[in-house]
C-alpha positions in Angstrom: -13.5 10.4 4.4 -12.9 9.2 0.9 -12.4 5.7 -0.4 -9.5 3.8 1.3 -6.4 3.3 -0.9 -4.9 -0.1 -1.4 -1.4 -0.3 -2.8 -1.1 -3.2 -5.2 2.5 -4.2 -6.0 2.2 -6.4 -9.1 4.5 -6.6 -12.1 2.0 -8.4 -14.3 -0.5 -5.8 -15.7 -3.0 -8.6 -16.5 -3.0 -9.7 -12.9 -3.5 -6.2 -11.7 -6.4 -5.6 -14.2 -8.1 -8.8 -13.1 -7.8 -7.8 -9.4 -9.2 -4.3 -10.3 -12.1 -6.0 -12.2 -12.8 -8.4 -9.2 -13.0 -5.4 -6.8 -15.5 -3.7 -9.2 -17.6 -6.9 -9.6 -17.6 -7.3 -5.8 -18.7 -3.6 -5.5 -15.8 -2.8 -3.2 -15.3 0.9 -2.7 -11.6 1.2 -2.6 -9.0 3.0 -4.8 -6.4 0.6 -6.0 -3.0 2.2 -6.6 -0.8 0.1 -8.9 2.9 -0.1 -8.5 4.5 -2.3 -11.2 7.5 -3.4 -9.0 8.8 -3.1 -5.5 11.1 -0.1 -6.3 8.1 1.9 -7.7 6.1 1.0 -4.5 8.8 2.1 -2.1 9.2 5.4 -4.1 5.4 5.9 -3.9 5.4 5.3 -0.1 8.5 7.6 0.3 6.6 10.4 -1.6 3.6 10.0 0.6 5.8 10.1 3.7 7.7 13.2 2.6 4.5 15.0 1.7 2.8 14.0 5.0 0.0 12.3 3.1 -2.1 9.4 4.3 -0.6 5.9 3.6 -2.6 3.1 2.0 -4.7 1.2 4.4 -3.5 -2.1 2.9 -0.7 -3.3 0.7 -1.1 -6.3 -1.5 2.3 -7.5 -2.8 3.4 -10.1 -5.3 6.7 -11.8 -4.6 8.5 -12.4 -7.8 9.1 -9.0 -9.4 12.0 -7.2 -11.1 14.2 -4.6 -9.3 12.9 -5.1 -5.8 11.0 -8.3 -5.1 8.3 -8.8 -2.5 10.8 -10.0 0.1 12.8 -6.8 -0.3 9.6 -4.7 -0.1 8.6 -6.4 3.2 12.1 -5.8 4.6 11.9 -2.1 3.8 8.3 -1.6 5.0 8.7 -3.5 8.2 12.0 -1.7 9.1 10.4 1.7 8.8 8.7 3.0 12.0 6.1 4.9 10.0 5.3 2.2 7.5 5.4 -1.0 9.6 1.8 -0.6 10.8 0.4 -0.9 7.3 -0.9 -4.4 6.9 0.9 -6.2 4.1 -0.7 -9.2 2.5 1.4 -11.2 0.1 -0.7 -12.2 -2.9 1.3 -14.5 -5.1 1.3 -17.5 -7.3 3.9 -19.3 -5.1 2.7 -21.9 -2.7 6.3 -22.9 -1.7 6.8 -23.5 2.0 10.1 -21.7 1.9 8.5 -18.5 0.4 5.7 -18.6 3.0 8.1 -19.1 5.9 10.4 -16.3 4.7 7.5 -13.8 4.3 6.3 -14.4 7.8 9.9 -14.1 9.1 10.0 -10.7 7.3 6.7 -9.6 8.9 4.0 -10.2 6.4 0.5 -10.0 8.0 -1.0 -12.6 5.7 0.1 -14.9 2.8 -2.4 -15.8 0.1 -1.9 -17.8 -3.1 -3.6 -16.2 -6.0 -6.9 -17.8 -6.8 -6.9 -19.9 -10.0 -10.3 -18.6 -11.4 -12.0 -15.2 -11.5 -15.0 -16.1 -9.2 -12.6 -17.2 -6.5 -10.7 -13.9 -7.0 -13.9 -12.0 -6.5 -14.6 -13.9 -3.2 -11.0 -13.4 -2.1 -11.3 -9.7 -2.8 -14.5 -9.5 -0.7 -12.8 -11.3 2.1 -9.7 -9.1 2.0 -11.9 -6.0 2.1 -14.1 -7.3 4.8 -11.3 -8.3 7.1 -8.5 -5.8 6.4 -10.5 -2.7 5.7 -13.9 -3.1 7.4 -12.9 -5.1 10.6 -9.2 -4.7 11.2 -8.0 -1.7 13.2 -4.6 -0.2 12.9 -2.9 3.1 13.5 -0.9 4.3 10.5 0.9 7.6 10.9 1.6 9.7 7.8 3.5 12.5 9.5 7.1 12.6 10.6 
């Protein structure tokens, strides 16, 4: 089996590149697939679904994005019987209680506020990988 794929939904290219760099520094063997907004991410998942290809093992999603925001993405993913088992971790700059509450109501598996410095991002990346990819077990179907 190859490297697991993590779908990163992030409209800020700098934030995505920092996360990618943190994964490399942490020596995490995972392929990060970048979607620049929620609509792009849903299209990507739909393409995988239609082709019968494997889904990402984890989705990291920002909240505040153009076209479809993180709330909308959660609604679409958690309403789809084939996608809902994919763990979704909201990784955002918002620490607002209302945002946290709404994300859990919509079915997020975890809510993390983006670390403020690069070393903390490396540690958060290691923890995300260790828990969601190494330890967590889920069944994600990619076929109709």
